[in-house]
N, C-alpha and C positions, 0 to 999 in steps of 0.2 A: 617424325615425319607427318604424323597426322595433325599435330598441333600447328606445324608450319602451314599446311594447307588450309586449315580453318581460319588462321589469323589472316592469311592473304585473302581468302574469300570474304571474310568479314569487312575488311578495309576496302575490297573492291565493291561490296554491296553498299557500304556507307558512301562511297564516292559516286556510285551510280544514283543513289537516292538524292544526293545533294545536286548533282548535275541535272537531274530530271526536275527537281524542285526550282532551281534557277532557270531552267529552260522554260518551264511553264509560266513563271513569273515574268520573263522577258517577253514571251509570246503574248501573254495576256495584255501587257502594257502596250504592245504594238497594235492589238486587235481591238482593244477597248474603244478607241475613237470611231472606228468603222461600225462597231456594234451599236454605239450610242446614236450615230447618225441613222442607221437603220431603224432602230426603235423610234426615234423622234419623227422620222419620215412616215412611218406606219401610223403613228398617233395622230400626226397632222392630216393624213388622208382620212383617218376615221372621223376626226372632228370636222374636217372640211365637208365630208360627206353628209354628216348630220346637219350641218349648217345649211348646205346646199338643198337638202330635203325641206328644211324649213322655209327657205326662200321660194321653193317651187310651191309649197302649200299656200303660202301667202298671196303668191300670183294667181292661184286657181280660184280664189274667191271672186265672185262676180262683182263688177263695179256697181256701186249703189247710186241710185238715182237721187237727184237733188230733192231734198225734203223728206227722203225716206228715213224713218227712224228705226234703229235696231238697239236692242239691250243686250249687252254682253254678260252681266252678271245679275244674280237673283237679288232681290231686295232683302235687307235684313228684316227678319220677323222679330218684333219685339212684343210679343203677346206673353202674358204671364197666365198661368193657370190659377184662377181664383180658387178652385176646389182642391186645395193641397191637403186640407184637413183641418181640424180645429185645433187651437192653441191650447195646451195644457200647462198650467203653472204648477211648478213644483218647488218643493223646499229640500235642502240637503239635510239629512240626519246624520249627526256625528256619534 
């Protein structure tokens, strides 16, 4: 009698696990498109907000008068340090 109950319980538990597994699988396939749309919408809002901030910053720059010169980057410095030290000639000894 005890073995009969445990076998029925085991079969019932295995069936429940299989049903839950396939239920989650089906539900995830139905909900995945909605989840992807939501994530892509949020990413678009975030990137659009960053782009909007960039456009607003570029609009805030005052308009330059004709003939006014501005330099946006620093010139490259090509100066070498002549006082590096003295050159020492050496020979390899085997």
